[in-house]
DORO-22736 format. One record per residue (C-alpha): residue in one letter; z, x, y; residue number from 1. Coordinates in nm, 2 decimals, always signed. Example, Ala and Ser with C-alpha at 12.3 -4.5 7.8 and 13.67 -1.06 7.14 Angstrom:
% DORO-22736
[rec 'A',[+0.78,+1.23,-0.45],1]
[rec 'S',[+0.71,+1.37,-0.11],2]
% end
This chain:
% DORO-22736
[rec 'X',[-0.04,+9.43,-5.38],1]
[rec 'X',[-0.31,+9.17,-5.35],2]
[rec 'X',[-0.34,+9.02,-5.00],3]
[rec 'X',[-0.47,+8.66,-4.99],4]
[rec 'X',[-0.78,+8.61,-4.79],5]
[rec 'X',[-0.80,+8.30,-4.58],6]
[rec 'X',[-1.10,+8.16,-4.76],7]
[rec 'X',[-1.38,+8.26,-4.99],8]
[rec 'X',[-1.63,+8.30,-4.70],9]
[rec 'X',[-1.46,+8.63,-4.63],10]
[rec 'X',[-1.65,+8.77,-4.93],11]
[rec 'X',[-2.00,+8.83,-4.80],12]
[rec 'X',[-2.15,+8.96,-5.13],13]
[rec 'X',[-2.07,+9.01,-5.49],14]
[rec 'X',[-2.13,+9.31,-5.72],15]
[rec 'X',[-2.29,+9.22,-6.05],16]
[rec 'X',[-2.23,+9.42,-6.37],17]
[rec 'X',[-2.46,+9.72,-6.41],18]
[rec 'X',[-2.62,+9.75,-6.76],19]
[rec 'X',[-2.59,+10.12,-6.75],20]
[rec 'X',[-2.56,+10.42,-6.51],21]
[rec 'X',[-2.84,+10.61,-6.67],22]
[rec 'X',[-3.16,+10.57,-6.48],23]
[rec 'X',[-3.39,+10.58,-6.79],24]
[rec 'X',[-3.19,+10.30,-6.96],25]
[rec 'X',[-3.19,+10.10,-6.64],26]
[rec 'X',[-3.57,+10.11,-6.64],27]
[rec 'X',[-3.57,+10.02,-7.02],28]
[rec 'X',[-3.36,+9.72,-6.94],29]
[rec 'X',[-3.60,+9.62,-6.67],30]
[rec 'X',[-3.90,+9.65,-6.91],31]
[rec 'X',[-3.72,+9.44,-7.18],32]
[rec 'X',[-3.62,+9.17,-6.93],33]
[rec 'X',[-3.97,+9.17,-6.78],34]
[rec 'X',[-4.12,+9.12,-7.13],35]
[rec 'X',[-3.88,+8.84,-7.22],36]
[rec 'X',[-3.94,+8.67,-6.88],37]
[rec 'X',[-4.31,+8.69,-6.89],38]
[rec 'X',[-4.33,+8.56,-7.24],39]
[rec 'X',[-4.10,+8.27,-7.15],40]
[rec 'X',[-4.31,+8.19,-6.84],41]
[rec 'X',[-4.63,+8.21,-7.05],42]
[rec 'X',[-4.51,+8.00,-7.34],43]
[rec 'X',[-4.36,+7.73,-7.13],44]
[rec 'X',[-4.65,+7.74,-6.89],45]
[rec 'X',[-4.89,+7.68,-7.18],46]
[rec 'X',[-4.69,+7.39,-7.31],47]
[rec 'X',[-4.68,+7.23,-6.96],48]
[rec 'X',[-5.06,+7.27,-6.92],49]
[rec 'X',[-5.15,+7.15,-7.27],50]
[rec 'X',[-4.93,+6.84,-7.24],51]
[rec 'X',[-5.05,+6.76,-6.89],52]
[rec 'X',[-5.42,+6.81,-6.97],53]
[rec 'X',[-5.45,+6.66,-7.32],54]
[rec 'X',[-5.43,+6.28,-7.32],55]
[rec 'X',[-5.35,+6.27,-7.69],56]
[rec 'X',[-5.01,+6.43,-7.60],57]
[rec 'X',[-4.92,+6.16,-7.35],58]
[rec 'X',[-4.65,+6.02,-7.57],59]
[rec 'X',[-4.27,+6.00,-7.53],60]
[rec 'X',[-4.20,+6.31,-7.75],61]
[rec 'X',[-4.44,+6.53,-7.55],62]
[rec 'X',[-4.32,+6.39,-7.22],63]
[rec 'X',[-3.97,+6.51,-7.30],64]
[rec 'X',[-4.11,+6.84,-7.42],65]
[rec 'X',[-4.29,+6.88,-7.09],66]
[rec 'X',[-3.96,+6.82,-6.91],67]
[rec 'X',[-3.79,+7.08,-7.14],68]
[rec 'X',[-4.06,+7.34,-7.07],69]
[rec 'X',[-4.02,+7.28,-6.69],70]
[rec 'X',[-3.64,+7.32,-6.72],71]
[rec 'X',[-3.67,+7.63,-6.93],72]
[rec 'X',[-3.90,+7.80,-6.68],73]
[rec 'X',[-3.67,+7.72,-6.39],74]
[rec 'X',[-3.36,+7.82,-6.59],75]
[rec 'X',[-3.47,+8.17,-6.69],76]
[rec 'X',[-3.60,+8.22,-6.33],77]
[rec 'X',[-3.25,+8.16,-6.20],78]
[rec 'X',[-3.09,+8.46,-6.37],79]
[rec 'X',[-3.34,+8.71,-6.50],80]
[rec 'X',[-3.54,+8.81,-6.19],81]
[rec 'X',[-3.22,+8.92,-6.00],82]
[rec 'X',[-3.11,+9.12,-6.30],83]
[rec 'X',[-3.45,+9.28,-6.32],84]
[rec 'X',[-3.45,+9.37,-5.95],85]
[rec 'X',[-3.10,+9.52,-5.98],86]
[rec 'X',[-3.21,+9.73,-6.28],87]
[rec 'X',[-3.53,+9.84,-6.11],88]
[rec 'X',[-3.38,+9.93,-5.77],89]
[rec 'X',[-3.05,+10.06,-5.91],90]
[rec 'X',[-2.84,+9.82,-5.72],91]
[rec 'X',[-2.57,+9.57,-5.81],92]
[rec 'X',[-2.53,+9.34,-5.50],93]
[rec 'X',[-2.60,+8.97,-5.47],94]
[rec 'X',[-2.52,+8.78,-5.15],95]
[rec 'X',[-2.25,+8.52,-5.14],96]
[rec 'X',[-2.52,+8.25,-5.07],97]
[rec 'X',[-2.74,+8.39,-5.35],98]
[rec 'X',[-2.44,+8.38,-5.59],99]
[rec 'X',[-2.37,+8.02,-5.50],100]
[rec 'X',[-2.74,+7.93,-5.54],101]
[rec 'X',[-2.74,+8.09,-5.89],102]
[rec 'X',[-2.43,+7.90,-6.00],103]
[rec 'X',[-2.57,+7.57,-5.86],104]
[rec 'X',[-2.92,+7.60,-6.01],105]
[rec 'X',[-2.80,+7.74,-6.34],106]
[rec 'X',[-2.56,+7.45,-6.40],107]
[rec 'X',[-2.81,+7.20,-6.27],108]
[rec 'X',[-3.08,+7.32,-6.51],109]
[rec 'X',[-2.86,+7.38,-6.82],110]
[rec 'X',[-2.68,+7.05,-6.77],111]
[rec 'X',[-3.01,+6.87,-6.74],112]
[rec 'X',[-3.16,+7.05,-7.04],113]
[rec 'X',[-2.86,+6.97,-7.27],114]
[rec 'X',[-2.89,+6.60,-7.17],115]
[rec 'X',[-3.26,+6.62,-7.24],116]
[rec 'X',[-3.21,+6.77,-7.58],117]
[rec 'X',[-2.98,+6.48,-7.66],118]
[rec 'X',[-3.25,+6.24,-7.55],119]
[rec 'X',[-3.51,+6.43,-7.77],120]
[rec 'X',[-3.28,+6.38,-8.07],121]
[rec 'X',[-3.27,+6.01,-8.00],122]
[rec 'X',[-3.65,+6.01,-7.97],123]
[rec 'X',[-3.69,+6.17,-8.31],124]
[rec 'X',[-3.42,+5.93,-8.46],125]
[rec 'X',[-3.61,+5.62,-8.34],126]
[rec 'X',[-3.95,+5.76,-8.44],127]
[rec 'X',[-3.84,+5.84,-8.80],128]
[rec 'X',[-3.56,+5.59,-8.87],129]
[rec 'X',[-3.68,+5.29,-8.66],130]
[rec 'X',[-4.06,+5.34,-8.62],131]
[rec 'X',[-4.13,+4.96,-8.58],132]
[rec 'X',[-3.90,+4.96,-8.27],133]
[rec 'X',[-4.04,+5.29,-8.12],134]
[rec 'X',[-4.27,+5.12,-7.87],135]
[rec 'X',[-4.01,+4.88,-7.74],136]
[rec 'X',[-3.72,+5.13,-7.72],137]
[rec 'X',[-3.92,+5.42,-7.58],138]
[rec 'X',[-4.17,+5.27,-7.35],139]
[rec 'X',[-4.30,+5.46,-7.05],140]
[rec 'X',[-4.04,+5.31,-6.81],141]
[rec 'X',[-3.75,+5.38,-7.05],142]
[rec 'X',[-3.87,+5.74,-7.09],143]
[rec 'X',[-3.89,+5.80,-6.72],144]
[rec 'X',[-3.54,+5.65,-6.67],145]
[rec 'X',[-3.39,+5.87,-6.94],146]
[rec 'X',[-3.56,+6.18,-6.80],147]
[rec 'X',[-3.43,+6.09,-6.45],148]
[rec 'X',[-3.08,+6.04,-6.59],149]
[rec 'X',[-3.09,+6.39,-6.75],150]
[rec 'X',[-3.20,+6.56,-6.43],151]
[rec 'X',[-2.94,+6.35,-6.23],152]
[rec 'X',[-2.66,+6.44,-6.47],153]
[rec 'X',[-2.74,+6.81,-6.43],154]
[rec 'X',[-2.75,+6.78,-6.05],155]
[rec 'X',[-2.41,+6.60,-6.04],156]
[rec 'X',[-2.26,+6.86,-6.27],157]
[rec 'X',[-2.39,+7.14,-6.06],158]
[rec 'X',[-2.26,+6.99,-5.73],159]
[rec 'X',[-1.91,+6.95,-5.88],160]
[rec 'X',[-1.88,+7.30,-6.03],161]
[rec 'X',[-2.04,+7.48,-5.73],162]
[rec 'X',[-1.83,+7.30,-5.47],163]
[rec 'X',[-1.51,+7.36,-5.68],164]
[rec 'X',[-1.58,+7.73,-5.75],165]
[rec 'X',[-1.69,+7.83,-5.40],166]
[rec 'X',[-1.40,+7.65,-5.22],167]
[rec 'X',[-1.15,+7.89,-5.39],168]
[rec 'X',[-0.99,+8.17,-5.19],169]
[rec 'X',[-1.08,+8.51,-5.33],170]
[rec 'X',[-0.86,+8.82,-5.31],171]
[rec 'X',[-0.92,+9.02,-5.62],172]
[rec 'X',[-1.23,+9.21,-5.50],173]
[rec 'X',[-1.59,+9.10,-5.54],174]
[rec 'X',[-1.70,+9.25,-5.87],175]
[rec 'X',[-1.84,+9.00,-6.11],176]
[rec 'X',[-1.84,+9.15,-6.46],177]
[rec 'X',[-2.17,+8.98,-6.56],178]
[rec 'X',[-2.54,+9.03,-6.50],179]
[rec 'X',[-2.55,+8.70,-6.31],180]
[rec 'X',[-2.30,+8.49,-6.13],181]
[rec 'X',[-2.10,+8.32,-6.40],182]
[rec 'X',[-1.81,+8.09,-6.31],183]
[rec 'X',[-1.54,+8.23,-6.54],184]
[rec 'X',[-1.59,+8.58,-6.38],185]
[rec 'X',[-1.57,+8.43,-6.03],186]
[rec 'X',[-1.25,+8.25,-6.11],187]
[rec 'X',[-1.09,+8.58,-6.21],188]
[rec 'X',[-1.13,+8.68,-5.84],189]
[rec 'X',[-0.93,+8.38,-5.72],190]
[rec 'X',[-0.58,+8.43,-5.59],191]
[rec 'X',[-0.49,+8.06,-5.59],192]
[rec 'X',[-0.37,+7.82,-5.85],193]
[rec 'X',[-0.65,+7.60,-5.74],194]
[rec 'X',[-0.88,+7.77,-5.99],195]
[rec 'X',[-0.71,+7.55,-6.25],196]
[rec 'X',[-0.89,+7.25,-6.11],197]
[rec 'X',[-1.23,+7.42,-6.19],198]
[rec 'X',[-1.10,+7.53,-6.53],199]
[rec 'X',[-1.01,+7.17,-6.61],200]
[rec 'X',[-1.35,+7.05,-6.49],201]
[rec 'X',[-1.51,+7.31,-6.73],202]
[rec 'X',[-1.31,+7.17,-7.02],203]
[rec 'X',[-1.42,+6.82,-6.93],204]
[rec 'X',[-1.78,+6.93,-6.91],205]
[rec 'X',[-1.76,+7.09,-7.25],206]
[rec 'X',[-1.59,+6.78,-7.40],207]
[rec 'X',[-1.89,+6.58,-7.28],208]
[rec 'X',[-2.13,+6.84,-7.41],209]
[rec 'X',[-1.95,+6.83,-7.75],210]
[rec 'X',[-1.99,+6.45,-7.75],211]
[rec 'X',[-2.36,+6.50,-7.70],212]
[rec 'X',[-2.36,+6.75,-7.99],213]
[rec 'X',[-2.19,+6.50,-8.21],214]
[rec 'X',[-2.46,+6.24,-8.12],215]
[rec 'X',[-2.73,+6.49,-8.19],216]
[rec 'X',[-2.58,+6.59,-8.52],217]
[rec 'X',[-2.54,+6.22,-8.62],218]
[rec 'X',[-2.90,+6.15,-8.53],219]
[rec 'X',[-3.02,+6.43,-8.75],220]
[rec 'X',[-2.80,+6.33,-9.04],221]
[rec 'X',[-2.97,+5.99,-9.03],222]
[rec 'X',[-3.31,+6.16,-8.99],223]
[rec 'X',[-3.26,+6.39,-9.29],224]
[rec 'X',[-3.15,+6.09,-9.50],225]
[rec 'X',[-3.46,+5.90,-9.41],226]
[rec 'X',[-3.68,+6.21,-9.46],227]
[rec 'X',[-3.54,+6.28,-9.81],228]
[rec 'X',[-3.66,+5.93,-9.91],229]
[rec 'X',[-4.02,+6.00,-9.79],230]
[rec 'X',[-4.26,+6.01,-10.08],231]
[rec 'X',[-4.49,+6.26,-9.90],232]
[rec 'X',[-4.40,+6.63,-9.93],233]
[rec 'X',[-4.60,+6.70,-9.61],234]
[rec 'X',[-4.41,+6.43,-9.42],235]
[rec 'X',[-4.08,+6.58,-9.52],236]
[rec 'X',[-4.19,+6.93,-9.43],237]
[rec 'X',[-4.31,+6.81,-9.09],238]
[rec 'X',[-3.99,+6.63,-9.00],239]
[rec 'X',[-3.77,+6.92,-9.12],240]
[rec 'X',[-3.98,+7.18,-8.93],241]
[rec 'X',[-3.94,+6.98,-8.61],242]
[rec 'X',[-3.57,+6.89,-8.64],243]
[rec 'X',[-3.40,+7.20,-8.79],244]
[rec 'X',[-3.51,+7.44,-8.51],245]
[rec 'X',[-3.41,+7.18,-8.25],246]
[rec 'X',[-3.07,+7.16,-8.40],247]
[rec 'X',[-3.04,+7.54,-8.43],248]
[rec 'X',[-3.12,+7.59,-8.06],249]
[rec 'X',[-2.87,+7.32,-7.95],250]
[rec 'X',[-2.60,+7.48,-8.17],251]
[rec 'X',[-2.67,+7.83,-8.04],252]
[rec 'X',[-2.66,+7.71,-7.68],253]
[rec 'X',[-2.33,+7.51,-7.71],254]
[rec 'X',[-2.14,+7.76,-7.92],255]
[rec 'X',[-2.22,+8.07,-7.71],256]
[rec 'X',[-2.16,+7.88,-7.38],257]
[rec 'X',[-1.83,+7.76,-7.53],258]
[rec 'X',[-1.73,+8.12,-7.60],259]
[rec 'X',[-1.84,+8.24,-7.26],260]
[rec 'X',[-1.66,+7.97,-7.06],261]
[rec 'X',[-1.35,+7.88,-7.26],262]
[rec 'X',[-1.25,+8.20,-7.45],263]
[rec 'X',[-0.91,+8.35,-7.38],264]
[rec 'X',[-0.92,+8.64,-7.12],265]
[rec 'X',[-0.74,+8.86,-7.38],266]
[rec 'X',[-1.06,+8.89,-7.60],267]
[rec 'X',[-1.29,+8.95,-7.30],268]
[rec 'X',[-1.50,+9.27,-7.27],269]
[rec 'X',[-1.80,+9.34,-7.06],270]
[rec 'X',[-2.02,+9.41,-7.37],271]
[rec 'X',[-1.92,+9.09,-7.55],272]
[rec 'X',[-1.95,+8.88,-7.23],273]
[rec 'X',[-2.30,+9.01,-7.17],274]
[rec 'X',[-2.42,+8.95,-7.52],275]
[rec 'X',[-2.28,+8.60,-7.53],276]
[rec 'X',[-2.42,+8.51,-7.19],277]
[rec 'X',[-2.76,+8.65,-7.28],278]
[rec 'X',[-2.76,+8.43,-7.60],279]
[rec 'X',[-2.71,+8.10,-7.41],280]
[rec 'X',[-2.89,+8.18,-7.08],281]
[rec 'X',[-3.20,+8.38,-7.18],282]
[rec 'X',[-3.27,+8.33,-7.55],283]
[rec 'X',[-3.32,+7.94,-7.55],284]
[rec 'X',[-3.58,+7.93,-7.27],285]
[rec 'X',[-3.76,+8.22,-7.44],286]
[rec 'X',[-3.76,+8.08,-7.80],287]
[rec 'X',[-3.81,+7.71,-7.72],288]
[rec 'X',[-4.19,+7.75,-7.67],289]
[rec 'X',[-4.21,+7.92,-8.01],290]
[rec 'X',[-4.00,+7.65,-8.18],291]
[rec 'X',[-4.19,+7.35,-8.03],292]
[rec 'X',[-4.54,+7.49,-8.04],293]
[rec 'X',[-4.57,+7.71,-8.35],294]
[rec 'X',[-4.43,+7.43,-8.57],295]
[rec 'X',[-4.62,+7.15,-8.42],296]
[rec 'X',[-4.98,+7.11,-8.53],297]
[rec 'X',[-5.08,+6.87,-8.25],298]
[rec 'X',[-4.95,+7.10,-7.98],299]
[rec 'X',[-5.12,+7.40,-8.15],300]
[rec 'X',[-5.45,+7.22,-8.15],301]
[rec 'X',[-5.41,+7.13,-7.79],302]
[rec 'X',[-5.33,+7.49,-7.70],303]
[rec 'X',[-5.63,+7.62,-7.89],304]
[rec 'X',[-5.85,+7.37,-7.71],305]
[rec 'X',[-5.70,+7.47,-7.38],306]
[rec 'X',[-5.76,+7.84,-7.45],307]
[rec 'X',[-6.11,+7.78,-7.57],308]
[rec 'X',[-6.18,+7.58,-7.25],309]
[rec 'X',[-6.04,+7.86,-7.03],310]
[rec 'X',[-6.26,+8.12,-7.22],311]
[rec 'X',[-6.57,+7.91,-7.16],312]
[rec 'X',[-6.49,+7.89,-6.79],313]
[rec 'X',[-6.48,+8.27,-6.77],314]
[rec 'X',[-6.81,+8.33,-6.94],315]
% end
């Protein structure tokens, strides 16, 4: 019989899901996560440096891309290093405070990133569909305000979800069946109906995220219509190569997060949960640099100039 604890502070630590009990496979998971983590840091770091150092890239699109790279670096640093450490040292524990910090920063960064992706879709819509109004609609002050709104919305979302989740009394152990502290798995440990409040908040958050997705999709429909009327084949190719990967990442993030947070418990399994969470928490920060740099000639030129300059310094 489950005895109700007076409050959630009686849990001093949580146990994260172990990838495997075999030592060799644990080390393999560590190496794989290390490779993904370092590539994400390197890719996003190069974008940050290139945009900051090249004055040709001091435009609204690259300003938002700089913010996205910063969010991606922080987001993957919230979950992956702890999973790497647990695999390397063959441990599963994370402190109560560490778990709360993971939830807060993850929601903060993912919420801000999704808002920023919505703004980036608006930026592309204005640039392609209303080019004559681009300077007035996306001036430096407007861009700063939109970026601040994205970061602020993420912060507010994180405060609400973290406060709701960690105010719940927990009585069903301390095992979180995930490689990082994910709210649905923490809610399973609650022995109070108060968890329904956080569940309702999650539904509201996803409704808002879906509204953003509808706006993004509508923006791209308008963009594609405008692009198809372009006489230049090169212009059409450039627009499609920028917009389609952006839409793909947004769709992947929303769909996998939707499955992770709102799927019925009856179809839950540790392997499925881990794959889905990996897809929305680790893959986007790692692939965004490839999407936004490999398909963007201006950014590629800036990166090559940066690499050439660094090589000259070391000669």
